[in-house]
N, C-alpha and C positions, 0 to 999 in steps of 0.2 A: 504493500500500500504506500509506503514511504517513497519507493522508487517512482510510482505513478505521479505522486505529487511533485517530485523534483522534475520529472520529464515534462509535466504539464506546465509548471512554472517556467521552464526553459523555453517551451514553445511560445508562451505568451510574451516573454521578454524578447525573443528572437523576432517575432512578428512586429512588435512595436518598433524595435530598432531598425528593421529592414524597411518599414514604411517611412520612418523619419529620414533614412538615408536616401530613399527614392525621391522624396520631395525636395531634398536639398541638392540632389545631383543634377537637376535640370539646368543649373548654371544661371548666369545672369540673362535677363531679357534684353535684347538689343533695342535701341531706340528706333522708333518708326515715325513716319509722317504720312498722313492720309488726307487727301483733299476731297471734300464732300461738296457737291454742287447743290445749292438750295436756292430758292427764289430770292430775288433781291430784297423783297419786302418781308421775308419770313423772319421770325424771331425764334431764337433758341431759348426755350423756357427752362429746361432743366437738364443737367448732365449727372448721371448716377453710375457708379461702378458697383458691381456685385460679383465677387469671385473673379472669374476670367472674362467677364463681359462688361462692356460699357454701353449705357443706354442714353441716347440723346433725344429729347422731346423737341420736335420742330412744330412751330405754330405759324402756318402761312396766313397772311392777312386776309385773303379771300379763299379760304378752304378749311378743311378739317385737319386737326392736329394728327401727327403720326410720330412714331418712335423708331429711330434707327438703332440697330443693334450691331455692335462691333466686338471682335475678339480683342481683348486687352493686350495679348502678347504679340499679335501680328499687325493689328490695326486694320485688318480686312473687315469689310461689312459682311456680316453673316445673316442678317435678316432685317425685316422692316415690319412694323405693326401699323396697319392702316385701319382707320375707323370710319364707318359709314353712318351718317345720320339717318334716323328713321322718319 
């Protein structure tokens, strides 16, 4: 029974250590620049980051707001949320 406890504890410690090493081994993120075309009269309401994504809320003067989604590590646009009025 004692051997099972020692082996189980070793597995838990090894798993935690390997996950910590994996996260830190990604290296540093290279700086990036992305140019996003928006309407001249549009307004950026909010910029929010969550994990590895950046969300930018765009409010055009004569239209419906939408949200642009970018990958925070590469700067590439990965999605867009558009809203339709009813």
